[in-house]
N, C-alpha and C positions, 0 to 999 in steps of 0.2 A: 328811574326804575319802578316799574308797576308792582302792585301788591302780589301779583301772581309770580313774578320773578323772585321777590323776596321769600315767598313761601317755598318755592322750588329750592332756593339756596338753603334755606333752613332745614327742609326735608333731606337734601343731600348731604349737608354737613353732619346731621345726626347719623345718617347712614354710614358715612365715612368713619365716624368715631366708633361706630359699632364693629368695624373691622380693624380697629387699633391704629386709625391714622391719627398721629398727634396734632394738637391744636395749632402748633407753629407751621404745619405743612398744610392746613386746610386750605388756605388762600391759594398757594401754589398749585395744588391739585385741582381746584375749581377753575383756575385759569388755564391749565395746560391740558385738561381732560377732553377738550374739543368743544366746538360750538354748540352741538346738540346734547351736551351732557345734562342740562337742566330739563330737557324734554324726556329723558329716559326715566322709566319707572324703576322703583327699588327693586321689583321682582327680576327684572332684566339684569340689573348689575349683580344682584344676589346670585343669579344663575351662573355668571361668570366666575364668582368667587368660589362657588360650590365645585365647578368643573375643574378649576385650578387645584382645589383642595383634594379632589378626587385623583388627581395626577401627581401628588407628591408635594404640593406647596402647602405648608401647615398653615392653619387658620390664624395662628398668632403671628405668622410672618406677613400676613396680607397688607397690614398698614404700612410696613416698611416698603413692601413691593410696590404698592400703588403710589406712595410717596415719591420714589425714585423713578417711576415710570407711569405717570397719570394716563398716558396714551392708551394703555390697556383699557381704560373705562370707555373709550371712545369706539371700540371695535364691536361689531356684532358678534353674536355667539358663534356663527359659522366662521368668522375670521379668526377668532380665538382658537377654535378647534384646529383650524388649518395651521396655525402657528405652533400650537402644541404638537401636532402630529409632525411637523418638519424635524423636531428634535427626537421625538419617540421613534420614528422611522429610521433613525441613525443608530438604533440599537441601545439607546439610552433607557435605563430603568426609571420608574417613578421616583425612586429615592434620589438618584443622581439628577433627575430633572428638577425636582423640587429644590435641592440645594443649589443648584446652577442658577436658578431664578432668584433665589433669595441673595446669593452672593453678587449677582449682577443683573438687577431686574430689567435693564435695558435690552438685555439679550433676546427678550421675549417680544417687546412691544415697540422699541424705538425705531428699528431699522425696517426698511421695506423688504418684502419677501424677495424681491429682485436683488437687493443688495446681499441678503443672507445667502442666497443660492450662488452668487458670484463668488462669495468668500469661501464657502465650502468647496466649490469647484477648483479655486485656486490652491488651497490646501491639498486636494487630492492630487494635484500636479506633482507633489513631492513623492508620489508613490504611496500615499495613504489610502486605505480603503474607507468607504462610507463609515463603517464602525469605528475605525481609528479616529476619524474626525469627531465623531460622537464623543468618543472618551476624551479627546483633546478639549472640546468645548465644555464638557462637564467638569473637568479639572481646571480649566483656564478660560471661562467664558468671556473674559475681557478680550480675547482674540477677535470676537465678532465686533468690537468696538475700533478695530484698527483698519485704516484705510489700505487697500491694495496699492494704489498709485503713490499714495503719501508715504506709507511706512514699509510695507512688505517688499515692493520691488527694488527701492534703494538698498535695503538690507541684503536681500539676495544678491544683488550685483556686488555689494561690498564683500560678502562671504566668498563669492566666486573668485573674487581678486585675491583673496587669501588662500586660494587653492581648495576650497571646500567643495565637494561634489554634491550632486542632489541627494544621494544617499546620506552623506553627511549632514546635510541640513534636515533631512528627514529625522535623523537620529537626534539632533539638537531639539527639533520641535517636540519629539515624543518625551525626551528626558526633562527639558525646561522650556515649556512653551512660552513662558514669561519673556524670553530672549526676543520673541517676535512682537512683543508689546512695548519695549523700551524704546527710547529715542536713540537714533543712529549716531548723530552728531555729538550729542551732549553725553551719552552714556557709553557706548560702545567703542567709537574711535578713540577717545582719551586711553581707555585701557589698552587698546592694540598699541598705540603709539608707546605707552609705557613698557610693554613687553618688549617692543622693538628696541627700546632704550637700554634694557638690561641685557640685550644681546640675543634675543630669540629671533630667528629667521622667520620670514613670512609663512613659508610652507609648514614650519614647525608650529607656528602660532594657530594655523588652521587646523592642524591635527590635534593641538592641545584643546581647542574650543570644541571640537567634536567629541573628544574624550570626556571633557568636563565642561559642559555648557554653562552650569551655574556660576562660573567665575564671571560671566559677563554681567551678572546681576549684583555682584558684590560692590561695595564702596571702595573706590579706589584708595581714598585717603583714610578711611576708618578701618578697612580690612586688608586690602592687598598690600599696600605699602609697609604697614606695620609688621606683617609676616616676613616681608622680604628683609627689612632692617633686622628682625630678630634672627633669621637664618644666617645673616652675615655677620652680626656682632655677637651672638650667643652660641650658634650652632657650628661655627667654623667654616661655613661656606664662603669660598672667596669670590671676589667679582668675577673672575674668570669662568667660575663654575655655576653662578647663580642662575643664568639664563637656562643652562642645561638642566638644573634641578627642577625649575618651574616648568619647563617643556615636558619633562618626563613625569613629573608629580604634580600637576596643577591641583590636585586634591589638598595638597598642604596649605593652599590658600583659604580652604574652607575650615581649617582646624582652629580651635581656640588656642591662643598663645598660652594662657594661663592654665587652662584644664587639659591641655594636650601636649603641645610642643615643649613647654618648659619641663614638664614632668618627665617626657622621653628623654630630653637632652641631659637632665640631671642623672637619669638611671644609667645612660651609656658612659657618662663621666665618671660615674661611681665605680665602674668596672675596671678603671684604670686607663681608659681610653683617652688619649690626649685630644685637646681641642682640635687641632689641625687634622688629626687622624679622623675624628668624627665628620669634619667637613667633607673629607674625601670619600667616607662611607655614604654620606647622604648623597653626594654627587653621583656615586656608582648606583645607589639604590635609594631614591627619595622616600619610598613608602616606609622606610625604617622608622620614620618619625610618627607614623600613624598607628602603629601597633599597639595592642593592649599590653601593658608591661607584664601583667599576671600571666599572659600567655607566652611571654618571652622567657620568663625566669626558668621554667623546667628545661627548656631547649638549651639555655646557656649553662645551666647546671649539668646537663647531660654532656654537652660538649667539653667542659673543662674536667668534670670529676669522673665521667665514665670513658668518654673517648680519649681523655688526657691530652686534649689538644691545647697549644698555646693561645694566648689571646690574639697573637697576630694573625692567626687563621681566620678569626672572625672579622678583623680589620680588613683582611684582603678579600673575604668573601662574605659581606653582610647579608646577602640573600639566604644564607644559611637559616636565619631565623624566619624566613617566610615559608619554610617546608613544614609538614606535619611531622611532629615528633613520633606519634604512634604509627602513622601511615608510610613515612618513608625514612626518616633518619635512623630510628632503631633497627628496623629490618635490614637495611643495607649495612649498618655498622656491624650487625651480628654476622652477615655473610663475610665481611672482611675479616673478622675475628677468626672465623671458622677457617678461612682460606689462608690466614697469617699473612695478609697483605695490607698495604695502606695506600689510599688515594687521597689526593688533595680534595678538599670539600667541594670545590667546583665540579669536579669530574665525578665525584661520588653521588651527587644529588641533581645536578642539572642535565639530566639524561632520562631516557625512558628505561623501563626495567631491562628490556632486551639490550639496550646500549650498555647499561651498567654491568650486565653479566659478561658481555664481550670484553669490556675493560678488565674485569676481575680475572677472567680466564687468561688474557694476555699477561696480566701481572703475575699470575701463578706460574706461567711457563717460564718467565724471567727468573722468579724466585727459585724454581727447580733447576733451571740452567746454573744459576749462581751456585746453589748448593752442590750440584754435581761437579762443578769446577773446583769448589772448595775441598770436596772429598778427594779429588784427584791431584791435589797438591797445588792449587792456585793460590795466590796471595791472600792472606787473611783478611785484609781491608777491601771492602767492596767498593767500587767507584760510585759516584753519584748517579742517580736515576737519569737515564738519557732520554726519558719521554716525559713531556711537561705534566701529564695527568698523575704519574707515579712518584711518590715519595719514596724515601729509603724503605726498603722491604724489611720490616723488622715484626717480631711476633707482637700482636695486638693484646692488650690486657683483657682479662676475662671480664665479660659483661656482668655488672652488679645490678641489682634491683635499687631503684631510687627510694630514698628514705623520705 
Protein backbone atom coordinates (compact mmCIF):
# COMPACT_ATOMS: atom_id res chain seq x y z
CA UNK A 1 0.00 0.00 0.00
CA UNK A 2 1.43 3.39 -0.98
CA UNK A 3 2.06 6.25 1.42
CA UNK A 4 -0.63 8.21 -0.42
CA UNK A 5 -3.22 5.54 0.29
CA UNK A 6 -2.26 5.43 3.97
CA UNK A 7 -2.66 9.19 4.23
CA UNK A 8 -6.06 9.00 2.52
CA UNK A 9 -7.18 6.26 4.90
CA UNK A 10 -6.06 8.28 7.93
CA UNK A 11 -7.77 11.40 6.61
CA UNK A 12 -11.01 9.54 5.90
CA UNK A 13 -10.93 7.73 9.26
CA UNK A 14 -10.58 11.04 11.09
CA UNK A 15 -13.48 12.50 9.13
CA UNK A 16 -15.66 9.46 9.89
CA UNK A 17 -14.90 9.88 13.58
CA UNK A 18 -15.98 13.53 13.31
CA UNK A 19 -19.46 12.41 12.25
CA UNK A 20 -19.61 9.91 15.15
CA UNK A 21 -18.74 6.66 13.37
CA UNK A 22 -17.46 4.40 16.14
CA UNK A 23 -14.03 2.82 15.92
CA UNK A 24 -15.39 -0.72 15.64
CA UNK A 25 -17.18 0.23 12.42
CA UNK A 26 -14.42 2.23 10.71
CA UNK A 27 -12.98 -0.75 8.84
CA UNK A 28 -16.37 -1.96 7.60
CA UNK A 29 -17.34 1.52 6.43
CA UNK A 30 -14.06 1.96 4.54
CA UNK A 31 -14.47 -1.43 2.88
CA UNK A 32 -18.11 -0.97 1.83
CA UNK A 33 -18.13 2.70 0.90
CA UNK A 34 -17.02 2.05 -2.67
CA UNK A 35 -13.76 1.87 -4.61
CA UNK A 36 -13.48 5.62 -5.12
CA UNK A 37 -14.00 6.58 -1.49
CA UNK A 38 -10.28 7.29 -0.92
CA UNK A 39 -10.30 9.68 -3.87
CA UNK A 40 -13.11 11.81 -2.49
CA UNK A 41 -12.33 15.01 -0.66
CA UNK A 42 -13.68 15.69 2.80
CA UNK A 43 -15.57 18.70 1.48
CA UNK A 44 -17.64 16.54 -0.87
CA UNK A 45 -18.48 14.07 1.88
CA UNK A 46 -19.33 16.88 4.27
CA UNK A 47 -21.71 18.29 1.66
CA UNK A 48 -23.65 15.01 1.71
CA UNK A 49 -23.85 15.07 5.50
CA UNK A 50 -25.02 18.68 5.57
CA UNK A 51 -27.68 17.97 2.94
CA UNK A 52 -29.04 15.04 4.94
CA UNK A 53 -28.96 17.14 8.10
CA UNK A 54 -30.93 19.90 6.38
CA UNK A 55 -33.58 17.31 5.47
CA UNK A 56 -34.16 15.92 8.94
CA UNK A 57 -31.29 13.50 9.69
CA UNK A 58 -29.74 14.77 12.91
CA UNK A 59 -25.97 15.30 13.03
CA UNK A 60 -25.54 12.95 15.98
CA UNK A 61 -27.30 10.21 13.97
CA UNK A 62 -24.87 10.37 11.06
CA UNK A 63 -22.36 7.93 12.48
CA UNK A 64 -25.04 5.30 12.99
CA UNK A 65 -26.52 5.93 9.52
CA UNK A 66 -23.19 5.70 7.70
CA UNK A 67 -22.14 2.64 9.71
CA UNK A 68 -25.30 0.79 8.63
CA UNK A 69 -25.29 2.06 5.06
CA UNK A 70 -21.74 3.05 3.93
CA UNK A 71 -22.96 3.03 0.32
CA UNK A 72 -24.29 6.55 0.89
CA UNK A 73 -20.70 7.82 0.88
CA UNK A 74 -20.13 6.45 -2.62
CA UNK A 75 -22.91 8.50 -4.23
CA UNK A 76 -22.50 11.83 -5.92
CA UNK A 77 -24.33 14.79 -4.48
CA UNK A 78 -26.77 14.62 -7.38
CA UNK A 79 -27.56 10.96 -6.64
CA UNK A 80 -28.14 11.72 -2.95
CA UNK A 81 -30.55 14.53 -3.84
CA UNK A 82 -32.48 12.22 -6.17
CA UNK A 83 -32.82 9.60 -3.44
CA UNK A 84 -33.92 12.11 -0.82
CA UNK A 85 -36.45 13.60 -3.25
CA UNK A 86 -37.80 10.08 -3.91
CA UNK A 87 -39.19 10.03 -0.36
CA UNK A 88 -40.02 13.71 0.11
CA UNK A 89 -42.09 13.63 -3.09
CA UNK A 90 -44.33 11.03 -1.42
CA UNK A 91 -45.50 13.69 1.02
CA UNK A 92 -43.02 12.81 3.75
CA UNK A 93 -41.95 15.73 5.93
CA UNK A 94 -38.37 16.28 7.09
CA UNK A 95 -39.00 14.97 10.60
CA UNK A 96 -40.49 11.70 9.31
CA UNK A 97 -37.76 11.38 6.69
CA UNK A 98 -35.00 11.81 9.25
CA UNK A 99 -36.55 9.32 11.66
CA UNK A 100 -37.06 6.82 8.83
CA UNK A 101 -33.40 7.01 7.76
CA UNK A 102 -32.23 6.60 11.35
CA UNK A 103 -34.48 3.60 11.94
CA UNK A 104 -33.44 1.83 8.73
CA UNK A 105 -30.47 3.56 7.00
CA UNK A 106 -30.50 1.07 4.12
CA UNK A 107 -33.82 2.49 2.95
CA UNK A 108 -31.94 5.49 1.53
CA UNK A 109 -28.77 4.05 0.04
CA UNK A 110 -28.74 0.27 -0.26
CA UNK A 111 -31.30 -0.40 -3.00
CA UNK A 112 -31.27 0.74 -6.61
CA UNK A 113 -33.75 3.39 -7.64
CA UNK A 114 -35.34 0.83 -9.95
CA UNK A 115 -35.96 -1.55 -7.02
CA UNK A 116 -37.36 1.27 -4.92
CA UNK A 117 -39.80 2.30 -7.65
CA UNK A 118 -40.91 -1.29 -8.21
CA UNK A 119 -41.73 -1.75 -4.54
CA UNK A 120 -43.62 1.53 -4.30
CA UNK A 121 -45.64 0.63 -7.41
CA UNK A 122 -46.42 -2.82 -6.00
CA UNK A 123 -47.73 -1.29 -2.76
CA UNK A 124 -49.87 1.11 -4.78
CA UNK A 125 -51.61 -1.90 -6.35
CA UNK A 126 -53.40 -2.44 -3.03
CA UNK A 127 -55.24 0.82 -3.63
CA UNK A 128 -52.81 3.02 -1.73
CA UNK A 129 -52.01 6.53 -2.89
CA UNK A 130 -48.44 7.80 -3.19
CA UNK A 131 -48.95 9.67 0.09
CA UNK A 132 -50.24 6.48 1.75
CA UNK A 133 -47.09 4.64 0.71
CA UNK A 134 -45.00 7.53 2.02
CA UNK A 135 -46.66 7.26 5.43
CA UNK A 136 -46.17 3.48 5.40
CA UNK A 137 -42.45 3.77 4.67
CA UNK A 138 -42.01 6.51 7.26
CA UNK A 139 -43.61 4.25 9.86
CA UNK A 140 -42.12 0.93 8.71
CA UNK A 141 -39.13 1.58 6.39
CA UNK A 142 -38.15 -2.10 6.60
CA UNK A 143 -40.83 -2.69 3.95
CA UNK A 144 -38.27 -1.45 1.43
CA UNK A 145 -36.03 -4.35 2.44
CA UNK A 146 -38.65 -6.98 1.54
CA UNK A 147 -38.53 -8.69 -1.84
CA UNK A 148 -41.60 -8.63 -4.07
CA UNK A 149 -41.12 -12.13 -5.47
CA UNK A 150 -39.62 -13.70 -2.36
CA UNK A 151 -41.92 -12.27 0.33
CA UNK A 152 -44.86 -10.18 -0.82
CA UNK A 153 -46.31 -12.28 -3.62
CA UNK A 154 -46.35 -15.56 -1.61
CA UNK A 155 -47.97 -13.70 1.30
CA UNK A 156 -50.62 -12.12 -0.91
CA UNK A 157 -51.43 -15.51 -2.43
CA UNK A 158 -51.78 -17.05 1.03
CA UNK A 159 -53.99 -14.24 2.33
CA UNK A 160 -56.16 -14.55 -0.78
CA UNK A 161 -56.54 -18.27 0.01
CA UNK A 162 -57.92 -17.24 3.41
CA UNK A 163 -60.55 -15.13 1.66
CA UNK A 164 -58.94 -11.74 2.25
CA UNK A 165 -59.69 -9.23 -0.49
CA UNK A 166 -57.41 -6.50 -1.82
CA UNK A 167 -59.17 -3.97 0.42
CA UNK A 168 -58.62 -6.28 3.38
CA UNK A 169 -54.91 -6.49 2.61
CA UNK A 170 -54.81 -2.72 2.26
CA UNK A 171 -56.27 -2.39 5.75
CA UNK A 172 -53.70 -4.86 7.10
CA UNK A 173 -50.89 -2.88 5.47
CA UNK A 174 -52.07 0.40 6.95
CA UNK A 175 -52.74 -0.92 10.45
CA UNK A 176 -49.76 -3.27 10.80
CA UNK A 177 -47.26 -3.00 7.92
CA UNK A 178 -44.91 -5.29 9.86
CA UNK A 179 -47.12 -8.20 8.71
CA UNK A 180 -45.63 -7.76 5.23
CA UNK A 181 -42.11 -8.02 6.66
CA UNK A 182 -42.39 -11.30 8.60
CA UNK A 183 -41.64 -14.74 7.16
CA UNK A 184 -44.70 -16.54 5.83
CA UNK A 185 -43.75 -20.16 6.55
CA UNK A 186 -42.07 -19.57 9.91
CA UNK A 187 -44.32 -16.91 11.40
CA UNK A 188 -47.73 -16.67 9.75
CA UNK A 189 -48.59 -20.23 8.67
CA UNK A 190 -48.10 -21.80 12.15
CA UNK A 191 -50.46 -19.23 13.69
CA UNK A 192 -53.13 -19.84 11.06
CA UNK A 193 -52.86 -23.60 11.62
CA UNK A 194 -53.26 -23.03 15.35
CA UNK A 195 -56.41 -20.97 14.77
CA UNK A 196 -57.75 -23.75 12.55
CA UNK A 197 -56.98 -26.29 15.27
CA UNK A 198 -59.09 -24.43 17.85
CA UNK A 199 -62.06 -24.47 15.50
CA UNK A 200 -61.94 -21.23 13.51
CA UNK A 201 -62.92 -21.64 9.85
CA UNK A 202 -60.67 -20.26 7.11
CA UNK A 203 -63.03 -17.44 6.08
CA UNK A 204 -63.46 -16.45 9.73
CA UNK A 205 -59.67 -16.46 10.13
CA UNK A 206 -59.43 -14.12 7.17
CA UNK A 207 -61.98 -11.74 8.68
CA UNK A 208 -60.19 -11.93 12.02
CA UNK A 209 -56.80 -11.04 10.50
CA UNK A 210 -58.29 -8.07 8.66
CA UNK A 211 -59.98 -6.91 11.85
CA UNK A 212 -56.84 -7.25 13.99
CA UNK A 213 -53.64 -7.68 11.91
CA UNK A 214 -51.24 -7.33 14.89
CA UNK A 215 -52.14 -10.88 15.94
CA UNK A 216 -49.83 -12.18 13.19
CA UNK A 217 -46.85 -10.52 14.85
CA UNK A 218 -47.48 -12.03 18.31
CA UNK A 219 -45.49 -14.99 19.57
CA UNK A 220 -47.53 -18.17 19.31
CA UNK A 221 -46.01 -19.76 22.40
CA UNK A 222 -45.36 -16.68 24.55
CA UNK A 223 -48.51 -14.70 23.82
CA UNK A 224 -51.29 -16.45 21.89
CA UNK A 225 -51.36 -19.89 23.53
CA UNK A 226 -51.14 -18.55 27.11
CA UNK A 227 -54.18 -16.32 26.52
CA UNK A 228 -56.14 -19.25 25.05
CA UNK A 229 -55.25 -21.42 28.04
CA UNK A 230 -56.27 -18.64 30.46
CA UNK A 231 -59.65 -18.15 28.78
CA UNK A 232 -60.41 -21.87 28.95
CA UNK A 233 -59.14 -22.56 32.47
CA UNK A 234 -59.82 -19.31 34.34
CA UNK A 235 -62.58 -17.50 32.42
CA UNK A 236 -64.96 -20.40 31.79
CA UNK A 237 -64.76 -20.45 27.99
CA UNK A 238 -65.45 -23.97 26.73
CA UNK A 239 -63.55 -25.83 24.04
CA UNK A 240 -66.68 -25.56 21.90
CA UNK A 241 -66.71 -21.75 22.18
CA UNK A 242 -63.02 -20.82 22.21
CA UNK A 243 -62.81 -20.55 18.42
CA UNK A 244 -65.86 -18.30 18.35
CA UNK A 245 -64.43 -16.08 21.08
CA UNK A 246 -61.12 -15.54 19.27
CA UNK A 247 -62.79 -15.07 15.89
CA UNK A 248 -65.10 -12.38 17.31
CA UNK A 249 -62.56 -10.79 19.64
CA UNK A 250 -58.99 -11.35 18.40
CA UNK A 251 -58.00 -8.23 20.34
CA UNK A 252 -58.09 -10.38 23.48
CA UNK A 253 -54.86 -11.99 22.28
CA UNK A 254 -53.15 -8.63 22.67
CA UNK A 255 -54.23 -8.20 26.31
CA UNK A 256 -51.95 -8.76 29.26
CA UNK A 257 -53.12 -11.72 31.31
CA UNK A 258 -51.92 -10.24 34.61
CA UNK A 259 -52.75 -6.57 34.04
CA UNK A 260 -56.07 -6.93 32.19
CA UNK A 261 -57.68 -10.36 31.78
CA UNK A 262 -57.20 -11.61 35.36
CA UNK A 263 -58.47 -8.33 36.79
CA UNK A 264 -61.62 -8.37 34.68
CA UNK A 265 -62.37 -12.03 35.36
CA UNK A 266 -62.04 -11.49 39.13
CA UNK A 267 -64.38 -8.49 38.91
CA UNK A 268 -67.17 -10.39 37.16
CA UNK A 269 -66.84 -13.39 39.46
CA UNK A 270 -67.04 -11.01 42.45
CA UNK A 271 -70.49 -9.91 41.26
CA UNK A 272 -71.80 -13.42 41.83
CA UNK A 273 -71.52 -14.55 38.22
CA UNK A 274 -70.62 -18.23 38.07
CA UNK A 275 -67.59 -19.49 36.18
CA UNK A 276 -69.69 -21.22 33.52
CA UNK A 277 -71.95 -18.18 33.12
CA UNK A 278 -68.95 -15.93 32.60
CA UNK A 279 -67.69 -18.23 29.86
CA UNK A 280 -71.05 -17.96 28.08
CA UNK A 281 -71.02 -14.18 28.47
CA UNK A 282 -67.55 -13.99 26.93
CA UNK A 283 -68.66 -16.24 24.06
CA UNK A 284 -71.55 -13.85 23.43
CA UNK A 285 -69.46 -10.69 23.84
CA UNK A 286 -65.65 -11.23 23.97
CA UNK A 287 -64.92 -7.51 24.38
CA UNK A 288 -66.28 -7.83 27.91
CA UNK A 289 -62.78 -8.66 29.15
CA UNK A 290 -61.19 -5.59 27.58
CA UNK A 291 -63.19 -2.86 29.31
CA UNK A 292 -61.84 -0.65 32.07
CA UNK A 293 -63.38 -1.87 35.32
CA UNK A 294 -63.79 1.69 36.60
CA UNK A 295 -66.04 2.45 33.63
CA UNK A 296 -68.14 -0.66 34.26
CA UNK A 297 -68.85 -0.07 37.95
CA UNK A 298 -71.33 2.84 37.54
CA UNK A 299 -73.21 0.97 34.79
CA UNK A 300 -73.56 -2.12 36.97
CA UNK A 301 -74.62 0.01 39.94
CA UNK A 302 -77.29 1.73 37.85
CA UNK A 303 -78.57 -1.61 36.54
CA UNK A 304 -78.93 -3.15 39.98
CA UNK A 305 -79.81 -0.20 42.23
CA UNK A 306 -81.74 2.16 39.98
CA UNK A 307 -83.23 -0.10 37.31
CA UNK A 308 -83.70 -2.88 39.91
CA UNK A 309 -82.75 -5.55 37.40
CA UNK A 310 -81.57 -9.01 38.45
CA UNK A 311 -78.02 -10.19 37.80
CA UNK A 312 -79.43 -12.69 35.30
CA UNK A 313 -80.32 -9.79 32.98
CA UNK A 314 -76.63 -8.92 32.71
CA UNK A 315 -75.71 -12.57 32.20
CA UNK A 316 -78.19 -12.80 29.32
CA UNK A 317 -77.14 -9.47 27.78
CA UNK A 318 -73.50 -8.64 28.66
CA UNK A 319 -73.42 -6.02 25.89
CA UNK A 320 -75.32 -3.81 28.32
CA UNK A 321 -71.91 -2.77 29.63
CA UNK A 322 -70.84 -1.53 26.20
CA UNK A 323 -73.44 1.24 26.03
CA UNK A 324 -72.96 4.78 27.27
CA UNK A 325 -74.53 5.31 30.68
CA UNK A 326 -75.25 9.01 30.16
CA UNK A 327 -75.85 8.82 26.42
CA UNK A 328 -78.16 5.81 26.15
CA UNK A 329 -78.88 3.78 29.30
CA UNK A 330 -80.19 6.55 31.58
CA UNK A 331 -82.22 8.43 28.92
CA UNK A 332 -83.98 5.28 27.73
CA UNK A 333 -84.61 4.02 31.24
CA UNK A 334 -86.22 7.37 32.11
CA UNK A 335 -88.56 7.01 29.12
CA UNK A 336 -89.62 3.55 30.31
CA UNK A 337 -90.22 4.87 33.84
CA UNK A 338 -92.36 7.71 32.49
CA UNK A 339 -94.35 5.34 30.29
CA UNK A 340 -94.58 2.68 33.02
CA UNK A 341 -93.32 -0.09 30.80
CA UNK A 342 -90.42 -2.51 30.90
CA UNK A 343 -88.35 -3.86 28.01
CA UNK A 344 -85.64 -6.48 28.08
CA UNK A 345 -82.19 -4.93 28.03
CA UNK A 346 -81.46 -6.20 24.53
CA UNK A 347 -84.52 -4.49 23.06
CA UNK A 348 -84.09 -1.41 25.19
CA UNK A 349 -80.55 -0.69 24.01
CA UNK A 350 -79.66 -2.53 20.79
CA UNK A 351 -81.68 -0.30 18.47
CA UNK A 352 -81.87 3.23 17.11
CA UNK A 353 -83.78 5.98 18.90
CA UNK A 354 -86.62 5.66 16.40
CA UNK A 355 -86.86 1.89 16.84
CA UNK A 356 -86.77 2.27 20.61
CA UNK A 357 -89.68 4.72 20.59
CA UNK A 358 -91.68 2.35 18.37
CA UNK A 359 -91.12 -0.45 20.90
CA UNK A 360 -92.15 1.89 23.71
CA UNK A 361 -95.37 2.93 21.97
CA UNK A 362 -96.24 -0.69 21.24
CA UNK A 363 -95.67 -1.65 24.87
CA UNK A 364 -97.74 1.33 26.08
CA UNK A 365 -100.68 0.27 23.90
CA UNK A 366 -100.52 -3.25 25.33
CA UNK A 367 -100.43 -1.88 28.86
CA UNK A 368 -103.42 0.36 28.17
CA UNK A 369 -105.30 -2.56 26.63
CA UNK A 370 -104.56 -4.66 29.70
CA UNK A 371 -105.65 -1.88 32.07
CA UNK A 372 -108.86 -1.40 30.09
CA UNK A 373 -109.63 -5.09 30.25
CA UNK A 374 -108.93 -5.07 34.00
CA UNK A 375 -111.32 -2.16 34.58
CA UNK A 376 -114.00 -3.98 32.59
CA UNK A 377 -113.80 -7.02 34.79
CA UNK A 378 -111.05 -9.12 33.23
CA UNK A 379 -109.13 -11.57 35.46
CA UNK A 380 -106.73 -9.90 37.86
CA UNK A 381 -103.70 -11.90 36.84
CA UNK A 382 -102.10 -10.71 33.62
CA UNK A 383 -100.65 -13.38 31.28
CA UNK A 384 -96.97 -13.37 30.46
CA UNK A 385 -95.85 -10.99 27.72
CA UNK A 386 -96.41 -12.50 24.32
CA UNK A 387 -93.70 -10.44 22.62
CA UNK A 388 -90.03 -11.35 23.18
CA UNK A 389 -88.89 -7.76 23.72
CA UNK A 390 -91.52 -7.03 26.38
CA UNK A 391 -91.28 -8.10 29.98
CA UNK A 392 -94.15 -7.95 32.43
CA UNK A 393 -95.64 -4.45 32.28
CA UNK A 394 -95.22 -3.15 35.79
CA UNK A 395 -94.60 0.36 37.09
CA UNK A 396 -90.87 1.09 37.10
CA UNK A 397 -89.31 2.62 40.24
CA UNK A 398 -88.66 6.32 40.24
CA UNK A 399 -85.22 7.28 38.96
CA UNK A 400 -82.81 8.13 41.75
CA UNK A 401 -79.59 10.06 41.60
CA UNK A 402 -76.42 8.01 41.94
CA UNK A 403 -74.47 8.53 45.13
